[in-house]
C-alpha positions in Angstrom: 0.5 -0.8 13.4 2.1 0.8 10.0 0.1 2.8 7.3 1.9 2.0 3.7 2.6 6.0 2.8 5.1 7.1 3.8 8.0 9.4 2.4 12.0 9.8 2.8 14.5 11.7 1.4 18.2 11.3 2.4 21.5 12.6 0.1 25.0 12.6 1.5 28.6 13.0 0.3 31.9 11.1 0.8 35.1 11.5 -1.1 34.5 12.8 -4.0 30.9 10.7 -4.5 27.5 12.9 -3.7 24.4 10.0 -3.3 20.8 10.8 -3.1 17.8 8.6 -2.4 14.2 9.1 -2.6 11.5 7.0 -1.1 7.7 6.9 -1.8 5.3 4.2 -0.6 1.5 3.9 -1.1 -0.7 0.9 -0.8 -0.5 -2.7 -2.3 -1.1 -5.9 -1.8 1.7 -7.1 -1.6 6.1 -4.8 -1.9 6.1 -3.8 -5.1 9.4 -2.0 -5.3 9.7 0.0 -8.6 13.7 1.4 -8.3 15.0 4.2 -10.7 18.7 4.4 -10.6 22.2 5.6 -12.9 22.6 2.6 -15.0 26.3 2.4 -13.7 24.7 1.7 -10.4 22.8 -1.3 -11.4 25.7 -4.1 -10.1 23.6 -2.5 -6.6 19.9 -3.5 -7.6 19.4 -6.8 -6.3 21.6 -5.6 -2.8 19.2 -2.7 -2.4 15.7 -4.6 -2.9 16.9 -6.8 0.1 17.5 -3.8 1.9 14.3 -2.2 1.4 12.3 -6.1 1.9 13.7 -5.9 5.5 11.9 -2.2 6.6 9.1 -2.1 4.0 6.6 -5.6 4.4 3.4 -4.0 2.4 3.4 -1.9 -0.8 4.1 -0.2 -3.4 7.9 2.0 -3.3 8.9 3.9 -5.9 12.9 4.2 -5.2 15.0 7.4 -6.8 18.7 7.3 -6.8 20.8 9.9 -8.0 24.8 9.8 -7.9 27.6 12.3 -8.9 31.5 11.7 -8.6 33.9 14.8 -8.5 36.5 13.1 -8.0 39.7 13.6 -10.4 39.6 9.8 -11.7 36.2 10.3 -11.9 36.4 10.0 -16.0 38.8 9.7 -18.6 39.4 11.2 -22.7 40.1 8.8 -25.0 41.5 9.7 -28.0 41.0 7.2 -31.1 44.2 8.1 -33.6 42.8 5.7 -36.4 39.9 8.1 -36.5 41.5 11.1 -36.8 43.7 10.0 -39.3 40.9 8.5 -41.5 39.5 12.6 -41.0 43.1 13.7 -42.1 43.4 11.3 -44.7 39.6 12.2 -45.8 40.5 15.9 -45.2 43.4 15.8 -48.1 41.6 13.5 -50.9 39.1 16.7 -50.5 41.7 19.3 -51.0 43.2 17.7 -54.3 40.2 17.2 -55.3 38.9 21.2 -55.1 42.1 22.8 -54.6 41.0 24.1 -51.4 44.4 24.5 -48.7 44.3 21.6 -46.3 44.4 24.0 -43.3 42.4 21.8 -40.6 44.3 22.3 -37.0 44.4 20.2 -34.2 41.9 21.4 -32.6 39.5 21.1 -35.3 40.2 16.9 -35.8 39.5 17.1 -32.0 35.8 18.6 -32.5 35.1 15.4 -34.9 32.6 12.8 -34.2 34.3 10.1 -32.2 37.4 11.3 -32.1 37.4 12.0 -28.2 34.9 10.5 -25.7 34.5 10.8 -22.2 34.1 7.9 -20.4 33.2 6.8 -16.7 36.0 4.9 -15.0 35.0 1.6 -13.0 33.9 2.5 -10.1 35.0 0.4 -6.5 31.5 -1.1 -6.8 32.0 -1.3 -2.5 33.0 1.3 -1.4 29.9 2.9 -4.1 27.4 0.4 -1.9 28.4 1.4 1.1 27.7 5.3 0.8 24.3 4.0 -1.4 23.2 1.6 1.2 23.6 3.8 4.3 22.1 6.5 2.5 18.9 4.5 1.5 19.2 3.1 5.6 18.3 6.8 6.2 15.8 7.3 4.1 14.1 4.5 4.8 14.0 5.5 8.5 12.2 8.7 7.6 10.3 6.5 5.3 9.4 4.2 8.5 8.6 6.9 10.9 6.7 8.9 8.8 4.4 5.1 8.5 4.4 4.7 12.2 2.9 7.9 12.8 0.2 7.6 9.9 -0.1 4.2 11.6 -0.9 5.6 14.7 -3.9 7.6 13.0 -5.6 4.7 11.4 -5.4 3.2 14.5 -7.4 6.0 16.1 -9.7 6.1 13.3 -10.7 2.2 13.0 -11.1 1.8 17.0 -13.5 4.9 16.6 -15.4 2.8 14.1 -15.4 -0.4 15.2 -16.7 0.9 18.9 -19.0 2.2 17.0 -20.0 -0.6 15.6 -20.0 -2.1 19.1 -22.6 -0.1 20.3 -24.9 -1.0 17.1 -24.5 -4.0 17.8 -25.0 -3.5 21.3 -28.5 -2.3 20.1 -29.6 -4.7 17.6 -29.1 -7.3 19.9 -31.2 -5.3 22.6 -33.9 -5.1 19.5 -34.0 -8.6 18.4 -35.4 -10.6 22.0 -38.9 -8.1 20.8 -39.3 -8.7 17.3 -40.3 -12.7 17.9 -42.4 -10.6 20.3 -43.8 -8.0 18.6 -44.4 -11.4 15.9 -46.0 -12.9 18.3 -48.9 -9.9 18.7 -49.1 -9.2 14.7 -50.3 -12.5 14.2 -52.6 -12.3 17.8 -54.5 -9.2 15.9 -54.4 -11.0 12.3 -56.0 -14.0 14.0 -58.2 -11.3 15.3 -59.4 -9.9 12.3 -60.3 -12.5 10.3 -62.8 -13.6 13.6 -61.4 -16.4 15.3 -62.4 -15.7 19.0 -60.9 -18.7 20.6 -57.4 -19.9 18.7 -55.5 -22.8 19.0 -52.7 -22.3 21.4 -50.4 -24.6 20.5 -50.8 -23.7 17.1 -49.8 -19.7 17.6 -46.7 -21.3 20.0 -45.6 -23.4 17.5 -45.6 -20.6 14.7 -44.1 -17.9 16.8 -41.4 -20.3 17.5 -41.1 -21.2 13.7 -40.7 -18.0 13.6 -38.0 -17.5 15.8 -36.4 -19.9 14.6 -35.6 -17.8 11.0 -35.3 -15.1 13.2 -32.6 -16.0 15.4 -29.6 -13.7 15.6 -27.0 -14.8 18.8 -24.5 -16.6 17.1 -24.1 -13.7 14.2 -24.0 -11.4 16.8 -21.5 -13.0 19.0 -19.3 -13.9 15.7 -19.4 -9.9 15.2 -18.7 -9.4 19.2 -15.9 -11.8 18.6 -14.4 -10.5 15.1 -14.4 -6.4 16.9 -12.8 -8.1 20.0 -10.0 -9.8 17.7 -9.6 -6.8 15.5 -8.4 -4.7 18.3 -5.8 -7.0 19.0 -4.8 -7.2 16.0 -4.3 -3.1 15.8 -1.4 -4.4 18.2 1.0 -6.3 15.7 2.2 -5.7 12.8 2.1 -6.4 10.0 -1.9 -6.6 10.6 -3.4 -4.9 7.0 -4.5 -8.6 5.1 -5.8 -10.4 8.9 -7.7 -7.0 9.5 -9.0 -6.8 6.0 -10.1 -10.4 6.1 -11.6 -9.8 9.4 -13.9 -6.4 7.8 -15.3 -8.9 5.5 -16.4 -11.6 8.2 -17.8 -8.8 10.3 -19.5 -7.8 6.5 -20.9 -11.6 6.7 -22.3 -11.4 9.8 -23.9 -8.4 9.2 -25.5 -9.4 5.9 -26.9 -12.3 8.1 -28.1 -10.2 10.4 -30.3 -8.0 7.8 -31.5 -10.9 6.4 -32.6 -13.1 9.5 -34.3 -10.4 11.8 -37.0 -9.7 9.5 -37.2 -6.3 11.3 -37.7 -2.2 9.7 -35.7 -1.3 13.1 -33.0 -4.1 12.8 -33.0 -3.2 9.4 -32.3 0.8 9.8 -29.3 -0.6 12.2 -27.5 -2.9 10.1 -27.3 -0.2 7.3 -25.7 2.1 9.7 -23.5 -1.3 10.8 -22.7 -1.9 6.8 -22.0 1.7 6.4 -18.9 1.7 9.4 -17.7 -1.7 8.2 -17.2 -0.1 4.9 -15.4 2.7 6.4 -13.4 0.1 8.2 -12.6 -1.3 4.7 -11.5 1.6 3.1 -9.0 2.8 5.5 -7.7 -1.2 6.2 -6.5 -0.5 2.7 -3.7 1.5 3.5 -2.7 -0.5 6.6 0.8 -2.4 6.3 
């Protein structure tokens, strides 16, 4: 079992290139990846998504990539001589019109807008991807390790709530037979209060039988037990979050049915406690991958 909450970061430098990848994950119904990387690394986006999907089954992942190329051939300065000449012609026209001396030095032309521009040289995509892929793999390894540790803690907590739920189920099962006996006793007491000295035993048996049929919860208790056992088995598989979530919904359905059919105050209290444990299970399962 793994959690969907994790964090990993890795930084590596090679041959004048420095790459940093940071990955943060939280719970989500499906795998949802948000990439934030420099524009000139956009060519690697699809490859990154495939690599991330190989490690993360579910969850929202924010992936931040920073890259610095300090190689001597990383950038180049491009001169626009046509624009520089246009600036020079404009200066001469301005000098002729105003009578001012045109003594603009070369360095000043270089500072004029767009005369000199710094551009990034085309990267060797295979080399850059090899570095990015390796750094991403290390960051994902850290994320996976954290999600596994968190998953172990989640598993222990889920097992605790399942154990408590099973104890409540057993208490309900223990109480269930007495519900019919109590009803028969109340029925006879009510008949006596009405002054009937010798009630029709057959009618009493029929009435108790009808009540027992309406209040029968054996099937619901059996299915609840089956769901609990299945939950324990699912926790040893991955990914299991979606299946556990469905199973908890079924548990809640059985407990609700037990509460509506039992017609007993003691069972009603146990049902409230059982629903509380199921809600705690549901909340925790939202973060299981």
